[in-house]
Gaussian input, Z-matrix of N, CA and C with variables (Angstrom, degrees):
# hf/3-21g

backbone

0 1
 N
 C     1     B1
 C     2     B2     1     A1
 N     3     B3     2     A2     1     D1
 C     4     B4     3     A3     2     D2
 C     5     B5     4     A4     3     D3
 N     6     B6     5     A5     4     D4
 C     7     B7     6     A6     5     D5
 C     8     B8     7     A7     6     D6
 N     9     B9     8     A8     7     D7
 C    10    B10     9     A9     8     D8
 C    11    B11    10    A10     9     D9
 N    12    B12    11    A11    10    D10
 C    13    B13    12    A12    11    D11
 C    14    B14    13    A13    12    D12
 N    15    B15    14    A14    13    D13
 C    16    B16    15    A15    14    D14
 C    17    B17    16    A16    15    D15
 N    18    B18    17    A17    16    D16
 C    19    B19    18    A18    17    D17
 C    20    B20    19    A19    18    D18
 N    21    B21    20    A20    19    D19
 C    22    B22    21    A21    20    D20
 C    23    B23    22    A22    21    D21
 N    24    B24    23    A23    22    D22
 C    25    B25    24    A24    23    D23
 C    26    B26    25    A25    24    D24
 N    27    B27    26    A26    25    D25
 C    28    B28    27    A27    26    D26
 C    29    B29    28    A28    27    D27
 N    30    B30    29    A29    28    D28
 C    31    B31    30    A30    29    D29
 C    32    B32    31    A31    30    D30
 N    33    B33    32    A32    31    D31
 C    34    B34    33    A33    32    D32
 C    35    B35    34    A34    33    D33
 N    36    B36    35    A35    34    D34
 C    37    B37    36    A36    35    D35
 C    38    B38    37    A37    36    D36
 N    39    B39    38    A38    37    D37
 C    40    B40    39    A39    38    D38
 C    41    B41    40    A40    39    D39
 N    42    B42    41    A41    40    D40
 C    43    B43    42    A42    41    D41
 C    44    B44    43    A43    42    D42
 N    45    B45    44    A44    43    D43
 C    46    B46    45    A45    44    D44
 C    47    B47    46    A46    45    D45
 N    48    B48    47    A47    46    D46
 C    49    B49    48    A48    47    D47
 C    50    B50    49    A49    48    D48
 N    51    B51    50    A50    49    D49
 C    52    B52    51    A51    50    D50
 C    53    B53    52    A52    51    D51
 N    54    B54    53    A53    52    D52
 C    55    B55    54    A54    53    D53
 C    56    B56    55    A55    54    D54
 N    57    B57    56    A56    55    D55
 C    58    B58    57    A57    56    D56
 C    59    B59    58    A58    57    D57
 N    60    B60    59    A59    58    D58
 C    61    B61    60    A60    59    D59
 C    62    B62    61    A61    60    D60
 N    63    B63    62    A62    61    D61
 C    64    B64    63    A63    62    D62
 C    65    B65    64    A64    63    D63
 N    66    B66    65    A65    64    D64
 C    67    B67    66    A66    65    D65
 C    68    B68    67    A67    66    D66
 N    69    B69    68    A68    67    D67
 C    70    B70    69    A69    68    D68
 C    71    B71    70    A70    69    D69
 N    72    B72    71    A71    70    D70
 C    73    B73    72    A72    71    D71
 C    74    B74    73    A73    72    D72
 N    75    B75    74    A74    73    D73
 C    76    B76    75    A75    74    D74
 C    77    B77    76    A76    75    D75
 N    78    B78    77    A77    76    D76
 C    79    B79    78    A78    77    D77
 C    80    B80    79    A79    78    D78
 N    81    B81    80    A80    79    D79
 C    82    B82    81    A81    80    D80
 C    83    B83    82    A82    81    D81
 N    84    B84    83    A83    82    D82
 C    85    B85    84    A84    83    D83
 C    86    B86    85    A85    84    D84
 N    87    B87    86    A86    85    D85
 C    88    B88    87    A87    86    D86
 C    89    B89    88    A88    87    D87
 N    90    B90    89    A89    88    D88
 C    91    B91    90    A90    89    D89
 C    92    B92    91    A91    90    D90
 N    93    B93    92    A92    91    D91
 C    94    B94    93    A93    92    D92
 C    95    B95    94    A94    93    D93
 N    96    B96    95    A95    94    D94
 C    97    B97    96    A96    95    D95
 C    98    B98    97    A97    96    D96
 N    99    B99    98    A98    97    D97
 C   100   B100    99    A99    98    D98
 C   101   B101   100   A100    99    D99
 N   102   B102   101   A101   100   D100
 C   103   B103   102   A102   101   D101
 C   104   B104   103   A103   102   D102
 N   105   B105   104   A104   103   D103
 C   106   B106   105   A105   104   D104
 C   107   B107   106   A106   105   D105
 N   108   B108   107   A107   106   D106
 C   109   B109   108   A108   107   D107
 C   110   B110   109   A109   108   D108
 N   111   B111   110   A110   109   D109
 C   112   B112   111   A111   110   D110
 C   113   B113   112   A112   111   D111
 N   114   B114   113   A113   112   D112
 C   115   B115   114   A114   113   D113
 C   116   B116   115   A115   114   D114
 N   117   B117   116   A116   115   D115
 C   118   B118   117   A117   116   D116
 C   119   B119   118   A118   117   D117
 N   120   B120   119   A119   118   D118
 C   121   B121   120   A120   119   D119
 C   122   B122   121   A121   120   D120
 N   123   B123   122   A122   121   D121
 C   124   B124   123   A123   122   D122
 C   125   B125   124   A124   123   D123
 N   126   B126   125   A125   124   D124
 C   127   B127   126   A126   125   D125
 C   128   B128   127   A127   126   D126
 N   129   B129   128   A128   127   D127
 C   130   B130   129   A129   128   D128
 C   131   B131   130   A130   129   D129
 N   132   B132   131   A131   130   D130
 C   133   B133   132   A132   131   D131
 C   134   B134   133   A133   132   D132
 N   135   B135   134   A134   133   D133
 C   136   B136   135   A135   134   D134
 C   137   B137   136   A136   135   D135
 N   138   B138   137   A137   136   D136
 C   139   B139   138   A138   137   D137
 C   140   B140   139   A139   138   D138
 N   141   B141   140   A140   139   D139
 C   142   B142   141   A141   140   D140
 C   143   B143   142   A142   141   D141
 N   144   B144   143   A143   142   D142
 C   145   B145   144   A144   143   D143
 C   146   B146   145   A145   144   D144
 N   147   B147   146   A146   145   D145
 C   148   B148   147   A147   146   D146
 C   149   B149   148   A148   147   D147
 N   150   B150   149   A149   148   D148
 C   151   B151   150   A150   149   D149
 C   152   B152   151   A151   150   D150
 N   153   B153   152   A152   151   D151
 C   154   B154   153   A153   152   D152
 C   155   B155   154   A154   153   D153
 N   156   B156   155   A155   154   D154
 C   157   B157   156   A156   155   D155
 C   158   B158   157   A157   156   D156
 N   159   B159   158   A158   157   D157
 C   160   B160   159   A159   158   D158
 C   161   B161   160   A160   159   D159
 N   162   B162   161   A161   160   D160
 C   163   B163   162   A162   161   D161
 C   164   B164   163   A163   162   D162
 N   165   B165   164   A164   163   D163
 C   166   B166   165   A165   164   D164
 C   167   B167   166   A166   165   D165
 N   168   B168   167   A167   166   D166
 C   169   B169   168   A168   167   D167
 C   170   B170   169   A169   168   D168
 N   171   B171   170   A170   169   D169
 C   172   B172   171   A171   170   D170
 C   173   B173   172   A172   171   D171
 N   174   B174   173   A173   172   D172
 C   175   B175   174   A174   173   D173
 C   176   B176   175   A175   174   D174
 N   177   B177   176   A176   175   D175
 C   178   B178   177   A177   176   D176
 C   179   B179   178   A178   177   D177
 N   180   B180   179   A179   178   D178
 C   181   B181   180   A180   179   D179
 C   182   B182   181   A181   180   D180
 N   183   B183   182   A182   181   D181
 C   184   B184   183   A183   182   D182
 C   185   B185   184   A184   183   D183
 N   186   B186   185   A185   184   D184
 C   187   B187   186   A186   185   D185
 C   188   B188   187   A187   186   D186
 N   189   B189   188   A188   187   D187
 C   190   B190   189   A189   188   D188
 C   191   B191   190   A190   189   D189
 N   192   B192   191   A191   190   D190
 C   193   B193   192   A192   191   D191
 C   194   B194   193   A193   192   D192
 N   195   B195   194   A194   193   D193
 C   196   B196   195   A195   194   D194
 C   197   B197   196   A196   195   D195
 N   198   B198   197   A197   196   D196
 C   199   B199   198   A198   197   D197
 C   200   B200   199   A199   198   D198
 N   201   B201   200   A200   199   D199
 C   202   B202   201   A201   200   D200
 C   203   B203   202   A202   201   D201
 N   204   B204   203   A203   202   D202
 C   205   B205   204   A204   203   D203
 C   206   B206   205   A205   204   D204
 N   207   B207   206   A206   205   D205
 C   208   B208   207   A207   206   D206
 C   209   B209   208   A208   207   D207
 N   210   B210   209   A209   208   D208
 C   211   B211   210   A210   209   D209
 C   212   B212   211   A211   210   D210
 N   213   B213   212   A212   211   D211
 C   214   B214   213   A213   212   D212
 C   215   B215   214   A214   213   D213
 N   216   B216   215   A215   214   D214
 C   217   B217   216   A216   215   D215
 C   218   B218   217   A217   216   D216
 N   219   B219   218   A218   217   D217
 C   220   B220   219   A219   218   D218
 C   221   B221   220   A220   219   D219
 N   222   B222   221   A221   220   D220
 C   223   B223   222   A222   221   D221
 C   224   B224   223   A223   222   D222
 N   225   B225   224   A224   223   D223
 C   226   B226   225   A225   224   D224
 C   227   B227   226   A226   225   D225
 N   228   B228   227   A227   226   D226
 C   229   B229   228   A228   227   D227
 C   230   B230   229   A229   228   D228
 N   231   B231   230   A230   229   D229
 C   232   B232   231   A231   230   D230
 C   233   B233   232   A232   231   D231
 N   234   B234   233   A233   232   D232
 C   235   B235   234   A234   233   D233
 C   236   B236   235   A235   234   D234
 N   237   B237   236   A236   235   D235
 C   238   B238   237   A237   236   D236
 C   239   B239   238   A238   237   D237
 N   240   B240   239   A239   238   D238
 C   241   B241   240   A240   239   D239
 C   242   B242   241   A241   240   D240
 N   243   B243   242   A242   241   D241
 C   244   B244   243   A243   242   D242
 C   245   B245   244   A244   243   D243
 N   246   B246   245   A245   244   D244
 C   247   B247   246   A246   245   D245
 C   248   B248   247   A247   246   D246

   B1=1.4416
   B2=1.5311
   B3=1.2928
   B4=1.4550
   B5=1.5241
   B6=1.3285
   B7=1.4614
   B8=1.5154
   B9=1.3132
   B10=1.4548
   B11=1.5175
   B12=1.3219
   B13=1.4546
   B14=1.5225
   B15=1.3081
   B16=1.4590
   B17=1.5235
   B18=1.2981
   B19=1.4643
   B20=1.5296
   B21=1.3411
   B22=1.4653
   B23=1.5220
   B24=1.3151
   B25=1.4589
   B26=1.5212
   B27=1.3170
   B28=1.4604
   B29=1.5257
   B30=1.3254
   B31=1.4674
   B32=1.5359
   B33=1.3349
   B34=1.4689
   B35=1.5296
   B36=1.3389
   B37=1.4596
   B38=1.5261
   B39=1.2970
   B40=1.4521
   B41=1.5214
   B42=1.3306
   B43=1.4626
   B44=1.5222
   B45=1.3219
   B46=1.4558
   B47=1.5230
   B48=1.3272
   B49=1.4582
   B50=1.5238
   B51=1.3340
   B52=1.4644
   B53=1.5246
   B54=1.3239
   B55=1.4652
   B56=1.5185
   B57=1.3368
   B58=1.4643
   B59=1.5221
   B60=1.3240
   B61=1.4598
   B62=1.5308
   B63=1.3213
   B64=1.4607
   B65=1.5278
   B66=1.3402
   B67=1.4636
   B68=1.5258
   B69=1.3139
   B70=1.4650
   B71=1.5252
   B72=1.3493
   B73=1.4700
   B74=1.5311
   B75=1.3238
   B76=1.4576
   B77=1.5231
   B78=1.3326
   B79=1.4623
   B80=1.5217
   B81=1.3325
   B82=1.4602
   B83=1.5264
   B84=1.3168
   B85=1.4630
   B86=1.5306
   B87=1.3144
   B88=1.4646
   B89=1.5208
   B90=1.3386
   B91=1.4670
   B92=1.5312
   B93=1.3236
   B94=1.4622
   B95=1.5229
   B96=1.3176
   B97=1.4576
   B98=1.5129
   B99=1.3166
   B100=1.4597
   B101=1.5301
   B102=1.3133
   B103=1.4687
   B104=1.5301
   B105=1.3286
   B106=1.4667
   B107=1.5164
   B108=1.3168
   B109=1.4609
   B110=1.5189
   B111=1.3355
   B112=1.4488
   B113=1.5272
   B114=1.3249
   B115=1.4585
   B116=1.5218
   B117=1.3327
   B118=1.4607
   B119=1.5255
   B120=1.3293
   B121=1.4612
   B122=1.5315
   B123=1.3213
   B124=1.4609
   B125=1.5218
   B126=1.3254
   B127=1.4746
   B128=1.5252
   B129=1.3211
   B130=1.4617
   B131=1.5299
   B132=1.3267
   B133=1.4642
   B134=1.5250
   B135=1.3300
   B136=1.4692
   B137=1.5246
   B138=1.3155
   B139=1.4597
   B140=1.5255
   B141=1.3321
   B142=1.4616
   B143=1.5311
   B144=1.3295
   B145=1.4660
   B146=1.5235
   B147=1.3139
   B148=1.4624
   B149=1.5232
   B150=1.3257
   B151=1.4629
   B152=1.5265
   B153=1.3195
   B154=1.4569
   B155=1.5242
   B156=1.3318
   B157=1.4593
   B158=1.5212
   B159=1.3267
   B160=1.4717
   B161=1.5228
   B162=1.3265
   B163=1.4559
   B164=1.5258
   B165=1.3203
   B166=1.4616
   B167=1.5241
   B168=1.3332
   B169=1.4699
   B170=1.5290
   B171=1.3209
   B172=1.4674
   B173=1.5164
   B174=1.3251
   B175=1.4616
   B176=1.5154
   B177=1.3255
   B178=1.4583
   B179=1.5295
   B180=1.3328
   B181=1.4646
   B182=1.5261
   B183=1.3352
   B184=1.4647
   B185=1.5255
   B186=1.3238
   B187=1.4614
   B188=1.5292
   B189=1.3241
   B190=1.4626
   B191=1.5136
   B192=1.3269
   B193=1.4681
   B194=1.5244
   B195=1.3314
   B196=1.4613
   B197=1.5188
   B198=1.3300
   B199=1.4643
   B200=1.5236
   B201=1.3236
   B202=1.4606
   B203=1.5256
   B204=1.3309
   B205=1.4636
   B206=1.5268
   B207=1.3116
   B208=1.4666
   B209=1.5220
   B210=1.3241
   B211=1.4612
   B212=1.5292
   B213=1.3327
   B214=1.4602
   B215=1.5257
   B216=1.3358
   B217=1.4623
   B218=1.5257
   B219=1.3070
   B220=1.4595
   B221=1.5293
   B222=1.3011
   B223=1.4775
   B224=1.5329
   B225=1.3312
   B226=1.4661
   B227=1.5341
   B228=1.3077
   B229=1.4661
   B230=1.5286
   B231=1.3287
   B232=1.4548
   B233=1.5297
   B234=1.3459
   B235=1.4497
   B236=1.5292
   B237=1.3349
   B238=1.4737
   B239=1.5289
   B240=1.2963
   B241=1.4658
   B242=1.5311
   B243=1.3296
   B244=1.4742
   B245=1.5202
   B246=1.3219
   B247=1.4506
   B248=1.4263
   A1=108.87
   A2=117.52
   A3=122.91
   A4=109.68
   A5=114.99
   A6=119.52
   A7=109.45
   A8=115.99
   A9=120.39
   A10=111.79
   A11=117.21
   A12=120.69
   A13=109.91
   A14=115.79
   A15=121.47
   A16=109.03
   A17=117.24
   A18=122.53
   A19=107.86
   A20=118.21
   A21=120.93
   A22=114.88
   A23=120.43
   A24=120.32
   A25=112.48
   A26=117.11
   A27=121.04
   A28=110.45
   A29=117.63
   A30=123.01
   A31=109.22
   A32=118.75
   A33=119.33
   A34=111.17
   A35=115.41
   A36=119.39
   A37=109.65
   A38=116.06
   A39=121.89
   A40=108.51
   A41=117.42
   A42=121.81
   A43=112.47
   A44=118.42
   A45=119.97
   A46=112.95
   A47=117.61
   A48=120.13
   A49=113.54
   A50=118.38
   A51=120.40
   A52=112.41
   A53=117.57
   A54=120.77
   A55=111.96
   A56=117.73
   A57=121.17
   A58=112.21
   A59=118.44
   A60=121.43
   A61=110.15
   A62=116.76
   A63=121.02
   A64=112.01
   A65=117.68
   A66=120.88
   A67=111.02
   A68=118.35
   A69=120.99
   A70=113.19
   A71=120.14
   A72=117.03
   A73=112.48
   A74=117.73
   A75=120.00
   A76=110.74
   A77=117.25
   A78=121.00
   A79=110.94
   A80=117.21
   A81=120.32
   A82=111.63
   A83=117.28
   A84=119.57
   A85=111.80
   A86=117.97
   A87=119.80
   A88=109.66
   A89=116.83
   A90=120.66
   A91=111.43
   A92=117.54
   A93=120.70
   A94=110.51
   A95=117.08
   A96=120.53
   A97=112.68
   A98=116.54
   A99=120.22
   A100=111.07
   A101=116.48
   A102=119.76
   A103=112.15
   A104=118.04
   A105=119.88
   A106=110.91
   A107=116.55
   A108=120.81
   A109=111.60
   A110=118.05
   A111=121.99
   A112=115.31
   A113=119.33
   A114=121.46
   A115=110.76
   A116=115.18
   A117=120.57
   A118=110.23
   A119=116.94
   A120=122.55
   A121=108.95
   A122=117.51
   A123=121.09
   A124=113.60
   A125=118.08
   A126=119.38
   A127=110.91
   A128=117.41
   A129=122.62
   A130=112.63
   A131=116.71
   A132=121.69
   A133=112.78
   A134=118.25
   A135=119.96
   A136=112.26
   A137=117.60
   A138=119.87
   A139=110.23
   A140=116.13
   A141=120.00
   A142=111.84
   A143=116.55
   A144=119.88
   A145=110.05
   A146=117.73
   A147=121.31
   A148=111.09
   A149=116.81
   A150=120.62
   A151=111.18
   A152=116.56
   A153=120.50
   A154=110.99
   A155=118.26
   A156=121.45
   A157=110.58
   A158=116.67
   A159=120.75
   A160=110.59
   A161=117.54
   A162=120.63
   A163=111.62
   A164=117.55
   A165=121.01
   A166=110.32
   A167=116.40
   A168=120.10
   A169=110.25
   A170=117.18
   A171=120.12
   A172=112.14
   A173=117.17
   A174=120.72
   A175=112.26
   A176=117.04
   A177=120.59
   A178=110.49
   A179=116.96
   A180=120.32
   A181=110.38
   A182=117.10
   A183=120.13
   A184=111.72
   A185=118.11
   A186=120.57
   A187=111.49
   A188=116.36
   A189=120.07
   A190=112.27
   A191=116.77
   A192=120.67
   A193=110.11
   A194=116.78
   A195=120.22
   A196=112.37
   A197=116.89
   A198=120.25
   A199=110.67
   A200=117.14
   A201=120.58
   A202=110.91
   A203=116.96
   A204=120.21
   A205=111.44
   A206=116.79
   A207=119.51
   A208=110.67
   A209=117.30
   A210=120.55
   A211=111.44
   A212=117.55
   A213=120.55
   A214=113.32
   A215=117.70
   A216=119.00
   A217=114.57
   A218=118.18
   A219=119.71
   A220=112.30
   A221=117.52
   A222=119.54
   A223=112.43
   A224=120.26
   A225=118.31
   A226=113.07
   A227=117.97
   A228=119.28
   A229=111.25
   A230=118.46
   A231=121.56
   A232=113.42
   A233=116.86
   A234=120.84
   A235=109.82
   A236=117.03
   A237=118.89
   A238=110.93
   A239=116.04
   A240=121.49
   A241=109.18
   A242=117.20
   A243=119.13
   A244=110.97
   A245=115.51
   A246=118.75
   A247=112.98
   D1=130.40
   D2=-178.98
   D3=-102.38
   D4=133.40
   D5=176.46
   D6=-108.53
   D7=152.64
   D8=178.77
   D9=-86.42
   D10=-20.27
   D11=-179.02
   D12=-84.56
   D13=149.01
   D14=176.95
   D15=-81.72
   D16=125.77
   D17=178.75
   D18=-115.60
   D19=101.08
   D20=-170.11
   D21=-63.91
   D22=-32.79
   D23=-178.00
   D24=-85.23
   D25=-19.80
   D26=178.19
   D27=-94.02
   D28=-41.56
   D29=-179.68
   D30=-122.68
   D31=76.70
   D32=-178.26
   D33=-69.88
   D34=159.38
   D35=179.27
   D36=-71.07
   D37=153.76
   D38=179.00
   D39=-87.23
   D40=89.61
   D41=-174.03
   D42=-114.82
   D43=21.00
   D44=-177.63
   D45=-66.49
   D46=-28.33
   D47=-177.38
   D48=-82.76
   D49=-20.18
   D50=-176.39
   D51=-136.36
   D52=31.11
   D53=-176.79
   D54=-63.19
   D55=-33.88
   D56=-176.98
   D57=-66.04
   D58=-24.63
   D59=176.71
   D60=-70.90
   D61=-30.75
   D62=178.97
   D63=-72.38
   D64=-14.49
   D65=177.76
   D66=-65.34
   D67=-36.43
   D68=-177.09
   D69=-64.26
   D70=-51.80
   D71=177.76
   D72=-67.68
   D73=-32.88
   D74=177.82
   D75=-62.60
   D76=-47.63
   D77=178.93
   D78=-64.42
   D79=-39.01
   D80=179.48
   D81=-63.58
   D82=-46.61
   D83=-177.62
   D84=-70.96
   D85=-32.33
   D86=173.05
   D87=-63.56
   D88=-43.71
   D89=179.58
   D90=-64.93
   D91=-39.39
   D92=178.61
   D93=-61.53
   D94=-46.50
   D95=-179.72
   D96=-67.30
   D97=-43.89
   D98=-178.26
   D99=-65.76
   D100=-46.76
   D101=-177.33
   D102=-72.80
   D103=-23.68
   D104=175.15
   D105=-64.28
   D106=-30.49
   D107=179.61
   D108=-88.88
   D109=-35.78
   D110=-169.54
   D111=-95.47
   D112=-17.52
   D113=-175.93
   D114=-76.52
   D115=131.72
   D116=178.76
   D117=-86.70
   D118=-46.18
   D119=-178.73
   D120=-104.67
   D121=110.28
   D122=-175.66
   D123=-70.16
   D124=-11.57
   D125=174.93
   D126=-68.26
   D127=-23.43
   D128=179.72
   D129=-97.45
   D130=5.85
   D131=-171.07
   D132=-58.21
   D133=-55.26
   D134=-173.60
   D135=-68.63
   D136=-32.63
   D137=175.77
   D138=-65.73
   D139=-41.20
   D140=178.64
   D141=-68.74
   D142=-35.68
   D143=176.42
   D144=-64.01
   D145=-45.48
   D146=178.78
   D147=-62.80
   D148=-43.65
   D149=179.06
   D150=-62.15
   D151=-44.57
   D152=-178.98
   D153=-68.00
   D154=-36.41
   D155=176.26
   D156=-61.48
   D157=-45.19
   D158=178.24
   D159=-63.69
   D160=-38.07
   D161=178.13
   D162=-65.01
   D163=-40.67
   D164=178.76
   D165=-64.00
   D166=-49.30
   D167=-178.49
   D168=-64.02
   D169=-42.22
   D170=177.81
   D171=-63.23
   D172=-39.27
   D173=177.76
   D174=-64.42
   D175=-40.85
   D176=178.41
   D177=-65.76
   D178=-39.61
   D179=177.79
   D180=-63.55
   D181=-44.51
   D182=178.51
   D183=-64.97
   D184=-38.52
   D185=175.70
   D186=-63.26
   D187=-39.00
   D188=177.54
   D189=-64.99
   D190=-43.05
   D191=177.71
   D192=-63.95
   D193=-43.43
   D194=178.58
   D195=-62.41
   D196=-43.08
   D197=178.43
   D198=-63.96
   D199=-40.07
   D200=178.22
   D201=-62.07
   D202=-44.45
   D203=-179.35
   D204=-64.43
   D205=-40.40
   D206=178.49
   D207=-65.55
   D208=-45.46
   D209=-177.13
   D210=-70.17
   D211=-39.56
   D212=-174.71
   D213=-81.18
   D214=-30.83
   D215=-172.51
   D216=-120.82
   D217=-43.15
   D218=-174.62
   D219=-75.88
   D220=-45.19
   D221=-177.66
   D222=-67.68
   D223=-43.83
   D224=177.49
   D225=-62.66
   D226=-29.38
   D227=-179.90
   D228=-74.05
   D229=-17.96
   D230=178.16
   D231=-85.81
   D232=-15.77
   D233=-177.64
   D234=-71.36
   D235=141.36
   D236=178.64
   D237=-68.79
   D238=145.99
   D239=-179.96
   D240=-75.70
   D241=133.95
   D242=178.40
   D243=-70.31
   D244=146.26
   D245=172.92
   D246=111.23

């Protein structure tokens, strides 16, 4: 049965080729919401949002590099040698 309405959890968008581009607005909007609650001086708000956005994106990049190193080098070295 085909529906005309978009159902995001049943028919998600095909974003496998450009998922990393979606990280930037996601990190920005998380930073906007978090800093809206946590900032004491609103004159520093946008600078803190930008800083926190960069920290989120940098953290995700470092986590990706770390996961790659573990999967590519650490796990194969733990496997028993055949023979």
